[in-house]
C-alpha positions, 0 to 999 in steps of 0.5 A: 539490566540497563543493557537489556532495556537499552537493546529493547528500546533501540530494537523497538525504535528501529522496528518502528522506523522500518515499519511500512507507512501506508500514507507515505507509500500511497503518495506514489499512487495519488497521481492516478487515484487522487490524494484520498483515493477518490478518483477513477485511475485514468478514468477507468478503474473503480474508486478505491477510497474506503475499500476494505483492506483485504480486497485492496491487498488481494488486488495489489498482490494480483497486480504484482504477480501479473494475474490481474488485468482489471480495466486493462490496467494490469501492465501499468499496475504491475510496474507500479507495485513491483517493488512493494513488499508484503508489508508495504502492500498491507500498509497501503491497503490499511491506509486506503481502507481508512480514507473517507 
């Protein structure tokens, strides 16, 4: 029984450690979007601060697959988000939605 409990504890800790951290991931975005997503990126984009998570997730996915070129930022954004996993994208979207 102790082995099972220990295995579950270790597995849970590893899963938590590997979970995407939206705040940490968003640090890569702050030079253009601002630390609270309050800026128009490069003076061109809409402010994304507080935008609902579903919209942000959909936009990031579209930038990643190259189907979105909003404000002429498609190429730049595709490069920025290319390495993000689906979990990373969800974490960033959830984080941005909570910013005020």
